[in-house]
TIKEMI-13315 format. One record per residue (C-alpha): residue in three letters; z, y, x. Coordinates in steps of 0.001 Angstrom, whole numbers, plus 500000, padded with zeros to 6 digits. Example, Ala and Ser with C-alpha at 12.3 -4.5 7.8 and 13.67 -1.06 7.14 Angstrom:
// TIKEMI-13315
REC seza     up  north   east
REC  ALA 507800 495500 512300
REC  SER 507140 498940 513670
//
This chain:
// TIKEMI-13315
REC seza     up  north   east
REC  MET 500001 500131 499716
REC  TYR 499580 503569 500776
REC  ILE 502390 506172 500426
REC  LEU 501084 510010 499449
REC  PHE 503004 512872 499230
REC  ASP 501895 516706 498527
REC  ILE 505012 519632 499546
REC  GLY 504225 522906 498683
REC  GLY 507491 525803 498951
REC  THR 508906 524305 495869
REC  LYS 508216 520663 494587
REC  MET 507190 517972 496806
REC  ARG 505263 514765 494778
REC  LEU 505308 511637 496141
REC  SER 503412 508399 494653
REC  VAL 502319 504866 495746
REC  SER 498742 503537 496055
REC  SER 497703 500270 495710
REC  ASP 494114 500477 496931
REC  GLY 493137 503385 498430
REC  ALA 491212 504970 495840
REC  THR 493689 505650 492994
REC  TYR 497106 506764 492934
REC  ALA 500256 505666 490666
REC  GLU 502146 507835 488255
REC  PRO 503748 510599 491052
REC  LYS 507851 511637 490877
REC  VAL 508169 515192 491380
REC  TYR 510985 516616 493103
REC  SER 512306 520899 494001
REC  THR 511356 520328 497358
REC  PRO 514673 521187 499584
REC  GLN 514787 524101 502621
REC  ASN 517161 521266 505201
REC  PHE 514715 519238 506316
REC  THR 516800 516002 506532
REC  ASP 517327 516590 502965
REC  GLY 513841 515800 502771
REC  MET 513957 512596 504798
REC  GLN 516426 511232 502507
REC  ILE 513982 512161 499350
REC  PHE 511223 510289 501316
REC  GLU 513948 507427 501627
REC  GLU 515268 506456 497734
REC  TYR 511955 506600 497576
REC  TYR 510554 504436 499904
REC  SER 513371 502167 498775
REC  GLU 512140 502605 495263
REC  VAL 508570 501157 495613
REC  LYS 508947 499127 498949
REC  ASP 508392 495414 496426
REC  GLN 504717 496369 496081
REC  GLY 504221 495319 499479
REC  GLU 504000 496677 503461
REC  VAL 502533 500404 503266
REC  GLU 499809 500371 505655
REC  SER 499476 504411 506324
REC  VAL 501268 507615 504965
REC  VAL 499140 510539 504008
REC  GLY 500681 513838 502924
REC  GLY 500206 518035 503089
REC  LEU 503227 520048 505126
REC  PRO 503669 523836 503794
REC  GLY 502559 525457 506870
REC  VAL 500509 525632 510366
REC  LEU 501086 522524 511965
REC  ASP 500491 522055 515703
REC  LYS 497429 520906 517375
REC  LYS 497961 517167 517116
REC  ARG 498806 517263 513384
REC  SER 502834 516310 514361
REC  TYR 505289 518956 512666
REC  LEU 506061 522666 511188
REC  ILE 505231 525557 513994
REC  SER 505077 528802 511745
REC  ALA 506022 527973 507597
REC  PRO 507186 531257 505685
REC  ASN 508457 529536 502771
REC  LEU 510305 525923 504194
REC  GLN 511970 527677 507551
REC  GLY 514085 524727 507136
REC  TRP 511548 522782 508056
REC  ILE 509913 524190 511355
REC  GLY 509845 522172 514839
REC  LYS 510987 519189 512778
REC  LYS 509847 515722 513702
REC  ALA 508228 515362 510744
REC  LYS 505638 512783 511547
REC  GLU 507983 510705 514116
REC  SER 510453 510822 510922
REC  LEU 508294 509186 508136
REC  GLU 507102 506884 511031
REC  GLY 510451 505512 511419
REC  ILE 510552 505534 507330
REC  PHE 507892 503938 506474
REC  LYS 507059 501740 510161
REC  ALA 503454 503577 509570
REC  SER 500660 505157 511120
REC  VAL 501658 509192 509287
REC  PHE 499035 511482 508750
REC  LEU 499741 515624 508397
REC  GLU 497507 518104 506830
REC  ASN 498088 521760 505621
REC  ASP 499401 521413 501693
REC  THR 496974 523457 501155
REC  ALA 493873 522822 502587
REC  ILE 494233 518855 500741
REC  VAL 494630 520557 497814
REC  GLY 491388 522016 498852
REC  LEU 489890 518604 499213
REC  GLY 490471 517920 496362
REC  GLU 490054 520093 494490
REC  ALA 486339 520289 496580
REC  THR 485985 515847 496384
REC  LYS 487079 515237 492775
REC  GLY 487163 518872 490760
REC  ALA 486172 522017 490561
REC  GLY 483895 522440 494330
REC  LYS 482700 518525 493583
REC  GLY 479086 518851 494449
REC  PHE 478798 521884 496540
REC  SER 478338 521522 500769
REC  ILE 480283 524160 501332
REC  VAL 483724 524498 499138
REC  ALA 486304 527321 499971
REC  TYR 490012 526344 498007
REC  LEU 492342 529612 498391
REC  GLY 495757 529018 496483
REC  VAL 497484 531427 494856
REC  GLY 501262 530076 494588
REC  THR 504933 530276 496305
REC  GLY 502451 531465 498795
REC  VAL 498771 531978 499884
REC  GLY 496704 529239 501018
REC  GLY 493757 527958 501731
REC  ALA 490793 526382 503105
REC  ARG 487320 525240 504423
REC  ILE 485840 521885 503031
REC  VAL 482182 521465 504606
REC  GLU 480036 517897 503170
REC  GLY 483779 516862 501345
REC  LYS 485531 517038 505061
REC  ILE 488674 520038 506176
REC  ASP 486791 522074 508454
REC  ARG 487291 521729 512199
REC  SER 489809 523636 513480
REC  ILE 492261 524382 515658
REC  TYR 495824 525447 513626
REC  GLY 493905 525310 510122
REC  PHE 493441 528388 507832
REC  GLU 495793 531410 506617
REC  PRO 493655 533095 504880
REC  GLY 496935 534375 503153
REC  HIS 497886 536075 506471
REC  GLN 495040 538465 506283
REC  TYR 495871 542121 506363
REC  ILE 494238 544067 504037
REC  ASP 496191 547453 504448
REC  ALA 496028 548533 507363
REC  ASP 497267 551517 507756
REC  ALA 500416 550214 505819
REC  SER 500174 552791 503136
REC  MET 499850 550574 500255
REC  ALA 503475 548588 500882
REC  GLY 505145 551260 503561
REC  LYS 504994 548686 506399
REC  LEU 502797 546033 507608
REC  VAL 502364 542928 505829
REC  ASP 499695 540865 504435
REC  LEU 498085 539583 501463
REC  GLU 500703 536982 500702
REC  TYR 503144 539967 499762
REC  PHE 500894 541707 497785
REC  VAL 499722 538382 495653
REC  SER 501731 535567 495620
REC  GLY 505569 534398 493997
REC  ALA 507035 534877 497349
REC  GLY 505860 539126 497145
REC  LEU 506967 539090 494260
REC  MET 510261 537528 494448
REC  ASN 510832 539775 497695
REC  ARG 509727 543282 496233
REC  TYR 510589 542888 492842
REC  SER 513687 540093 493115
REC  LYS 511659 538861 489453
REC  VAL 510129 534995 488810
REC  PRO 506472 534826 487940
REC  SER 507007 535140 483863
REC  GLU 510098 538075 484568
REC  ILE 507539 540720 485587
REC  THR 505853 542801 482193
REC  ASP 504120 544970 483824
REC  HIS 500621 545057 482969
REC  LYS 500195 547384 486141
REC  VAL 502089 544965 488942
REC  TRP 499324 541760 488052
REC  GLU 496384 544856 487826
REC  GLU 497725 546049 491494
REC  MET 497450 542365 492572
REC  GLU 494184 541334 490824
REC  ARG 492728 543814 492958
REC  ASN 494476 543084 495833
REC  LEU 493154 539135 495865
REC  ALA 489654 540628 495570
REC  PHE 490097 541767 498126
REC  GLY 491214 538936 500143
REC  ILE 487948 536894 498295
REC  ASN 485638 539077 499827
REC  ASN 487178 538774 503341
REC  THR 487387 535120 502899
REC  ILE 483760 534907 501313
REC  VAL 482000 536869 504354
REC  HIS 484053 534985 507015
REC  TRP 483220 531681 505924
REC  SER 480126 531954 503644
REC  PRO 480680 529196 501287
REC  ASP 478396 528269 498059
REC  VAL 480957 527837 495768
REC  LEU 485456 529753 495769
REC  VAL 487929 527293 494232
REC  LEU 490426 529036 493378
REC  GLY 494194 527535 492268
REC  GLY 497669 528221 492969
REC  GLY 500583 528016 489947
REC  LEU 499845 531743 489770
REC  ILE 495908 531175 488891
REC  ILE 496435 527531 486893
REC  ASN 499024 529413 484792
REC  ASN 497103 532391 484149
REC  PHE 499256 535111 485759
REC  ILE 496474 536249 487440
REC  ARG 493169 536199 485460
REC  ILE 490397 535203 487407
REC  ASP 487675 537577 485108
REC  LYS 489540 541394 487004
REC  VAL 489685 539393 489466
REC  LEU 486005 539266 489280
REC  GLU 485059 542425 487881
REC  ASN 487425 544311 491315
REC  LEU 485158 541752 492848
REC  ARG 481838 543037 492617
REC  LYS 482319 546701 493288
REC  VAL 483388 545223 496951
REC  LEU 481009 541903 497788
REC  THR 478009 543478 498356
REC  ILE 476895 541764 501498
REC  PHE 475054 539007 500804
REC  PRO 472016 538582 498722
REC  TYR 473797 536438 496000
REC  PHE 477581 535798 494691
REC  PRO 479001 532969 495600
REC  GLU 479927 530682 492647
REC  ILE 483664 531762 491568
REC  ARG 485541 528795 489808
REC  LYS 489537 527792 488488
REC  ALA 490437 524667 489589
REC  THR 490756 521864 487615
REC  LEU 493343 519577 488997
REC  GLY 496391 521109 488402
REC  ASP 499585 520320 489780
REC  PHE 498271 517471 491028
REC  GLY 494859 518416 493186
REC  GLY 497217 517809 497123
REC  LEU 497406 513613 495613
REC  GLU 493148 513468 494862
REC  GLY 493114 515309 498036
REC  THR 495345 512386 500654
REC  ILE 493283 510109 498561
REC  ALA 489917 511909 499928
REC  TYR 491887 512455 503221
REC  LEU 492734 508834 503387
REC  LYS 489010 507766 502911
REC  LEU 487999 509164 506540
REC  THR 490599 507238 507963
REC  LYS 489346 504529 507315
//
């Protein structure tokens, strides 16, 4: 069997696959900030499924920048307690099997490119807007090559710091963590439509930069703030059309279709690439 997982800034999802093509009903947990607590969840989950057979390999996503060997997090703004912790080594110890790690948003993007809104396109750009902002470039069904992955959420759209009074990145302006930082509120508590309009405008600038850098056939937007319609794609597009004029055609912009389990679909696609 195969162990699959998708760990985000707020939720972690674990599942098992018996055939490497489908996965069982996942279990969902709150993501613990403490690394040891996170490994305890894996141990408890394994105790529940180990009777299903020997683990052949483990594939999963972590929310942050991984080292070059994809073995531990070197930067994770929304999961700082996991930075520098030996994730791959710890998981190999628990499951006694090979472990393959990737950035969580890249895994979700791979799922959307192979099974979701980006299926059928050669070059897919994925942006996830939720607790944080992440993204990835998927080319011909594979996460594009890179040294440290992709971090479009950490681009700057306010070079003179006039918008926030300090130099901050895109994630600060359009993510759930950014809302908490600025207003001490979760998205559902933000009722001022001007706040959302500003976020839609700022996200359009970030998308413009992503498209001119990655030149995709399609850009898929996902993450909790998109899926749950806090940020309206039609309004983002209105702003985007005002600035994205350099290319002769406008790439298709699609809403992610795999919902909360795009990451697990991505682990299935990634698993196939490891064989």
